[in-house]
C-alpha positions, -999 to +999 in steps of 0.1 A: +001+001+001+029+023+001+059+035-020+079+045+010+116+041+008+115+007+030+093-023+030+096-040+064+100-077+066+072-095+083+095-122+096+120-118+124+149-118+101+150-080+093+152-086+054+137-052+048+134-042+012+147-008-001+132+010-029+154+020-058+143+044-084+106+051-088+083+020-087+049+032-080+018+020-060-014+013-080-042+012-055-073-010-060-056-030-088-069-065-079-098-074-056-093-040-039-056-045-033-027-025-044+003-036-066+038-020-071+043-011-106+077-013-121+086+006-152+115-015-166+138+014-161+173+002-150+170+020-116+135+007-105+137-023-083+137-032-044+167-045-028+173-065+005+200-082+024+214-111+002+196-144+010+217-175+002+192-201+015+161-193-005+140-226-009+103-216-015+091-184-033+057-170-041+050-141-064+018-124-074+026-106-106+022-098-143+046-087-170+037-059-191+050-046-225+057-064-257+096-064-254+114-097-250+140-085-226+150-110-199+131-101-167+142-121-137+118-131-110+145-125-085+179-109-091+212-104-074+235-075-081+263-085-059+284-103-085+281-131-110+250-146-094+219-151-116+202-180-102+168-168-115+181-161-151+152-156-174+152-164-211+133-136-229+097-140-218+103-175-203+106-178-165+140-195-165+167-198-188+176-236-197+214-229-194+220-199-171+195-204-144+207-223-113+200-261-114+182-259-081+157-234-098+153-253-131+149-287-113+125-273-087+088-274-088+072-242-105+035-236-103+015-211-122-020-205-106-017-239-088-006-259-119+027-275-122+046-259-153+079-262-169+095-228-160+120-232-189+092-235-213+064-212-197+061-174-204+060-151-175+022-142-171+007-111-188-022-110-163-019-110-124-011-146-115+004-166-087+038-181-093+054-205-067+088-222-068+101-249-046+138-252-053+158-285-050+185-267-029+195-233-018+197-204-041+206-168-038+190-134-045+190-099-030+163-080-051+131-077-071+141-076-097+173-065-114+200-086-132+233-076-116+241-043-135+227-054-169+210-027-187+174-036-199+170-065-175+146-051-149+112-061-141+085-042-162+050-050-148+032-053-114+040-071-082+013-077-057+030-100-033+065-115-027+070-142-001+104-159+004+110-189+026+143-205+036+127-239+038+112-262+012+075-262+021+055-293+016+031-294-013+002-291+010+014-259+025+022-245-010-013-251-021-027-235+010-007-203+004-016-203-031-053-205-020-048-176+004-031-155-022-061-162-049-085-145-025 
C-alpha cells in the first residue's frame, strides 16, 4: 500500500526491502488490493540483504510490455549470481538459471509448469517455486548491472521462505493469495 523507501520484513529476520528508483503503487488494482508497478527502467527495483538459502518463493505478478528482454523473477546485483536467469519471456533460462531453480517445482496458478518453457504471465497470476536446494538473491528484480534487465510489470506479493515447504503448504498459501 505504500511507495515508502523501505518495506519492512514481516518475519523476524529483518530482510527489509529498500526502494530504488521510482516504482509506484497502483491502488485497487486487484480485488481491492494494491500492486507495485515497475517501469522496467534500470533503476527501478527493490533490494534486500542477500539471501543464500532461498527454498520456496511466491510471487503475485504480471509482466507488461511487448519487449522480450530478460526479466528475472528475483535478481542479485552483488556479482556473478543469476540463479533466477530468465530467457526472454520465459521464467527461467535452460542454461544460465541455477539447477536448483530449473529442477525445482514451478506452479502457475496452482498448476505445475516447466519454467523453462512457460512465459511469465501477462495477467496478474500466482507463481510458486520450490527449489531443489539453496539459491541466492538480493532484489526484485534487477539482473546484476545489466541494462534492460529490470522487471516491467506489476508485483502484488513476494514471499520468500528459507525452507522447502510441503506441497500441501504451498497449495494452502496459493489458495490464500488467490482470494
